N, C-alpha and C positions, 0 to 999 in steps of 0.2 A: 504493500500500500504506500509506503513512504517513497518508493521510487516513482510511482505514478504521480504523487504530489509534487515531487521535485521536478518531474517533467512538465507538469502544468505550470509550476512556478517559473521555470526557464522560458516556457512559451509565453507567459504573461509578460516577463521582462523583455523578451524579444518583440512582442507586440507593442509594448509601450515605447520601445526605441523606434519601431517602425512608425508609430503614430506621431512621435516627436519629429522624426525626419520628414514625414509627409506634411506636417504643419509648417516646417521651416523652409520647405522648397519654394523657390521663386518660380511660380508657374506663369505660363502665358495667360494673361487675364481675359483673352478673348474666348476661352473655352472652359467648360467644366472638365475636371480631371477625375478619373476613376482609377484607383489603385488596385493592387492584387488583393484577393480575399484574405481577410483576417484568419489566422491559423485556428482560432477557437470558434469565433462566431460565424465564420464563413461568409460574412457580409463584406462587400467591397467598400473601402472608404471613398467618399466622394468629396472633392473640393469644388464648390460651386464658384463660378467666376464672380469677381467683384469689379464692377465698373467704376471708373474714376469719377463719373458723374452720377453715381447711384443715388436714387431718390430715397427718401425715408420709407416709402411703400415698398420699393425693391429690396431695401436692406432688411426690413421686417419679414418679407416673404422668404428671402434667402436664409435668414436665421431660423425661421420656422421649419424650412425644409431640412436644414442641417441638424436641427434638434430632433426631428423625426427620424432621420438616419441614425443619429447617435442613440436615441432611445431604442430603436429596433436592434441595433448592434449589441447594446447592453443586455437586452432580453435574451438574444440568441447566445451570447457569451455565457450567461448564467445557465440557460437551458442546456447547452452542450457540455458544460463542466459537470452539471448534475447527471446528465446522460452517461458520460464517461465514468463517473464515480459509481453510479448504480450498476453499470455494465461490469466494471471490475469486481464489484461485490458479488454480482450474480455468478460470474465465472469462478471466483474464488469459492463460493458456496458449492457450486457444481463439482469442483475439484475435491472438496471435502466429502461430499456425499457419494461420489462415484469412485473415489480413490484417485490414482494418478490419471490426469486428463491432460493430454497434450494440447488439443484444440477443441473448442466448442463447435459442435456441428450446427448446421442451419436450423434443424428442428428445435434444438435447445435455445438457440438465439431468437427464433421466432416467438417462443414463449416469453422471453425477456422483452422483446420489442412490443408485443401486445400488452403485457403487464405495464410497461413504462408509459406507453401511450394512454392506457386507461387511467393510470394515476395522474397523468398530466393533462387530461382532457379539458378540465375546467380552466386551467392555466393557459392552454393553447387557444381555447375558445375566447377567453377574455382578451388575449393578445390580438387575435384576429379582429374582434369587435373594435378594440381601441385603435388598431392600425387603420381600419376602414374609416372610423370616425375622424381620426387626425388627418387622413388624406382628403376626405370630403370637405373638411374644414378649410383646406387649402385651395379649394376651387375658386372661391370669390377673390381672395388675394391674388391668385394666379391670373385671373381674368383682368383685374385692375393693372397688374404689372404688364401684361401683354398690351393693354391699351396704351400705357405709358411708353412702352417700347415702339409700338406702332406709330404713335404721334412723333416720337423722336426720329424714327426712320423717315417718316413723311416730311417732317420739317427739314431734314438734311437733303432729301430729294428735291423739295421745292426751292431750296436756297440755291441750287446749282443752276 
C-alpha cells in the first residue's frame, strides 16, 4: 500500500510542476492552448486566450470557463485517486482470499468495477447534474461575448 501512495505522491508532485510550467508559459495570445492530459484526472489543461483589449464581460466569461475546467479536473482527480485506492484494496483482498494471485482476471475486475460504480452512482450523478448546470449557465455570457467580438470585428472591417 505504501508504494502505491508514494507513486501517487510522485504523480501529484509531477502534476503540480506541470501545472506551474503551463501557467508560466508565454503563449501566443491569439489562440486557446490545450495541454497533455493530467496523469491523474485525465483532463487536459486549457489556457484560454487573453486579449489585450479584453472587456470586463470577456474577462468574467473566460474566468468562469477556467473555473469550470478547474472544478471538473479536481473532481476527476479525487475520483480517480479513490478508484485506484479501492482497486488496490480489492486486488489485495482477492490475493488474501485466493492465496497467491499473480493477476486479477477480467471477471474479478468486472465485479470490482460494478461495485465501485454502484457506490459512486450518486456522486457521479451529482457531478453530471452540476456540470450541465454550470455549462448552461455559461450560455448567456457566451452569447454576450460573441456579440462583443462580432461588433469588434465589424468595427475593424468598417474602418478599412
